[in-house]
N, C-alpha and C positions, 0 to 999 in steps of 0.2 A: 377657428373655427370658422367655416365657410359660412360665408353670407349668402343672401338668397340669390345675387347675382351672380356670386361666382359659381354655385350649385347651377345655374342657367348654361352659363359656359361650358362647365365640366359635362352638363347633357348635351348640349348642342355638339359636344365633341367627343362623345363616347358615340351617340347616333350616328356621325359620320364615319369615323373610323374604328370603331369597336372597341373592347375592351381586352384584345390579345396582347400580351407583354411581348412586343416584336424586337429582337436585336438584330439593328442594320449590320453590323460588323460577323465576317463569317468565321467562327471557330467551332472546334471541338473540345478544348479544353480549357480551364481558366487562363493558365498561363498565354494560351493563344490567343485569348480575350484584350489580356493585358498588355501583351506586346502591339495588338491591331490598336488598340486604344490609345498608346502612345504615339504611334504612326500618324492615326489620325488629325492631330494637332494641325490647324492649318493646312489641312485636307481632305479631301471629301470621301465619304463612305467606299463609294463606287471605286475611286483609286485604290484605298488600300485592300479591299477586295482583290482586286487585280493583281497587286504586288504579293498577299499572306498566298494568294491561290499559289505559286511557284514555290516563296519563299517556305513555307510549313511543311513542302516536301523536300528542300534542301537541308532544311532544319527540323529533323523530327525531335528533337526533346529538349530540355532545357541545358543539358549538359552541352548538345550541338552549339548553345547560343553563349553561353558561358565561354566555349571553347573557340569561339568563332576570330576571325581576323576581323579586326574592325572596317578596316580598309576595303575588304571584301565585301563585309556586309554592309556598309555604304554604299557600296554599287547594286547591293540586291535591291535596296529601300531607297536608291537617288531620286526617283519619281516623285516618290510621298514631300521632297521638301525637306529642309532642315535635315539634311541626313545624317550629317557628322554627327551633330546631338542626340539624334536620333538612334544613330547604332552604337554610341559608346553607352546610350543609359539603357537601351534594352540588353548588352553585354552584362553590364554592369548589377542591373536588376537581376538578369539569372544567376550569376554568382551570388549575389545576395539571397535569393529564395533558395537557393541548394544548400548553403553557407547555416544561415540562419532559421528559416524554416522549414527544412529537409523536403526542399522541392514543391512545397504545398501555398497556393495563394493565400495570405492570410484575409480576414473578414473585417477586421475593424479597421475603422479610419486612420486611427494613430499608426499602426503596421504599415499598411497600405500607403499612407503617404510618406513615410519613412524610406519608401524605396524610391531608388533613383528615378527621375524623369516620371514620379507621380504625384500629381496635384488631386485637389479635391474632387474635380472633374472625372478623372479617371479610378479615383477611388469610389466614388458612385457610383460609376457604370459597373465596376467588379459588384459592388456590395448589391447592387439593385438584380444583376444579370445572373450573378454564380449564386449569392447567396438570397435572396429575393428578401434583402433588407431594405424597407421602405426609403429609398433616398432619393433626391432630388439633383438631376445630373443639369447644371446651367452651361452650356454651350450657347455659339451666337443668337442660335434661332430663340431660345430660351430667353436668353438679355433680353433682347429685342421685341420681343411679341408680349412677354410678359408686362414690361413697359407699357404699350401700345393698350393693355388689354387694363392697366391701370393697377394690377397687382403689385407693382415694386415701382419707387422713384430711385430706386438704388442704381450704380454704375459697376461696383465690384462684384463679384462673380459671388464671394462667401456671404455678404449681405443680400446679396439677392436671394441666396438660397435660404437665408433664416427667413424673410419676406415671405418665400414660399411655402416652407414648412408651416407657418402660421396659417397663410391664407385657404391650403389648401388641405382637404381630407388625406390621412395618410395612403388610404387605398390608391389614391389618383397621385402620390409624389412621382412613382416609375412612369406612369399613362403618362403624366405630363410633358416630361420628355420626349415619349413616344410620339403622343400628340401633336405636338409643336412643331417638332422635324420636319411630320407631314403635313402639316398646315403651313409652314414656311416655304416647302420646297412646291408644293401646289396652290396657294394663293396668294399668302400675307410675304411674297419676296422682297428681299431688302430693297431695291433700287427701285421697283414699280409694281408696286403691289395690285392684286386686281380686286378692289376694294368693289366694282360691281358683282362679282361673283361671291362675296364674301359671308358667310352665316354668322359671321359674330361682328360684323359690321356695328350693328348696334350698341355693341358694349366696347369699341374701339375708341378712345382718347383722339388718334389723331386721321381718324376716318376720312378720306380725299385728300 
């Protein structure tokens, strides 16, 4: 149940950023979003979008990824970092989707997290953006800023997710990630937050 304080924070975020559900990773199909999200680990969305612009032209289907040469795919996604693991997971993921799911990206958290390279964060990106299932994505912005706003004291992403599910109304579960990413990029920078410009300053545990 959202407290009065939490509702005030959400109202200010809605006023600042709107309530449209935006996905920052470019994609046309569910599997493209899945692979883009796998690549986004320890990498910016902007970098991933630069890579997938050509990648999804070269590999146009799940079959193309399933049959990809791993070394070649590593070179194709090299600039996203951790390219060896990411390439191996993407190929294995494509194969499993074809073999066990008829090429359809599943919607349940259990089936998604059973795919190679897919943790709860990636699974919740798919559930929220593809299936419109209320879900909370805990990335570095959400982890850091949710703590600053006093909505969690946890450091483990899954525990943070549970705290936020209790603190936020379901209609803001998906929006929380969208809003907090924007807020973290524009105002609440990790190293040098712009506290003077912060419209949530009165709610911040670490202000100044």
